[in-house]
N, C-alpha and C positions, 0 to 999 in steps of 0.2 A: 562460487564469485558470480554476481548478476550481472546473464549475459545487456547488453542494448538493448534492454526490455522499453527505454524512449526513443525507440525510433519510431517509434508511429504517430501518427497527427493524423485527428485531430485526436485525445484520449478518450477513454468511456466516459468517465466523470470525473468533475474537479472538483477540490474538497479547498478550505483555505483551515487554517490553525493559529490561534491568538498566541505566538511562541515562534522558538525556535525552530530550526530542526532538530537541532540537536537533544531540547526537550525531548521535542514528538516522538524521536528516535530511543530516549528511555523508557519516557511511558509506554512504546509498543514493549520493547525490550522485558519490563515490568511485568508489564500482564502477562507474557509468554511462562515468565516463572510460577505462575499460578494458573497457569490453565495448560495442560499437556498436549491437546489439542491443534495448540497454536504454535509456528516455528517461526521463526524469519532468519531473515539474511540483510546485510545490510553494508552499503559499496559510496566510494565514493563517486560522485559523475563522472567528476573528466580525473581521473587517477597522476595521467602524464602531466598537468599541471602541479608547479612545485609549490602555490600558493594553495591551500585547501578552501574553497570559497564559501562550503560549506554543506552545497548540496549533495544531494545520498541518490542513490536507488534501493529500493527494500523489494524483495521477494517474503512476499508473508504467505506461510504456508497453513491450512485447515485441513484435517483430520474430519471425516464426520462419518461414522460407519466404512464403510467401504471405498467412500470416496476419500480424493487427496485434492484441494483447491487450492492453486495456487492463484498469488494476484500483486501483478506487478505495479510499483511504486515509483513514482519519482517527486522528490523533492527539493522543493527550492524556496529562497528565502529572500525578503529584501530586507529594508529598515524594522519592523516590525512586524510582521506575518510570515507564515510558510506557506507555498501552494504544493495540494498535494494532486496530481495526476494519476488518475487508474489506468495506466495502458495498455495491461494485459485481467481477463481471465479465465484461468483453463481448471477445468474438472479432468483429469484422468488423463492427461493428455493430449485428451483427443476433442473435447467440450469446451465449445467458449470461443477467445480468441481476441482477440485486437483490436478492435470498431464492437463500440457501440451496437451494429446492428447486425450483429455474425449472430450465429444463431447460439440459443441459450444464457447469453452474454448475461439480456436483461434479467434473466432468472439468479444465477451467479451476482451479479448487483445488488440485487432484494438483497440475497443472501447476506452479503457482506454489511448493509447498511441496519440487516433485522438482528445480528448476529455482532460479526467482529466490532463494528461500532457502539451501538449498546453498551458492550462487554466494556469497550473501549471508556463509556465514557461510567459507568456504573461502577468499573472499579478502580482506573483511574484519575476519574473526574476529567477526562477531555474530549471537548467536543471540536467535531470539524462543522464548519457549515457549506453545505452547498453550495456551487458558485451554478 
């Protein structure tokens, strides 16, 4: 289960996806099937609410050599688009953090954009626009 990864404001970075949270989640899950170095955990934003509003927390774990990097994303949708906020970027449970100014977060963000987002675009044809 993904813990309250959205409790930190402001986000490290915000993206926009032209589609629903469900469509985005399916694309990320499909990406993990063909990339054994990526794992994803997805949970409802507010599981206490009887009506599912579509919001999701995602925890994306990427293994590279001896490093394990976990990115926390919060996904919320409106009538046409999904807003995706990166709220954490943590390497090996000790580097990075929950703020764009935390040590090593900039490097982890660059890795996310130049590795994970590139694979998502090339393999699943999903493009996230940076806000």
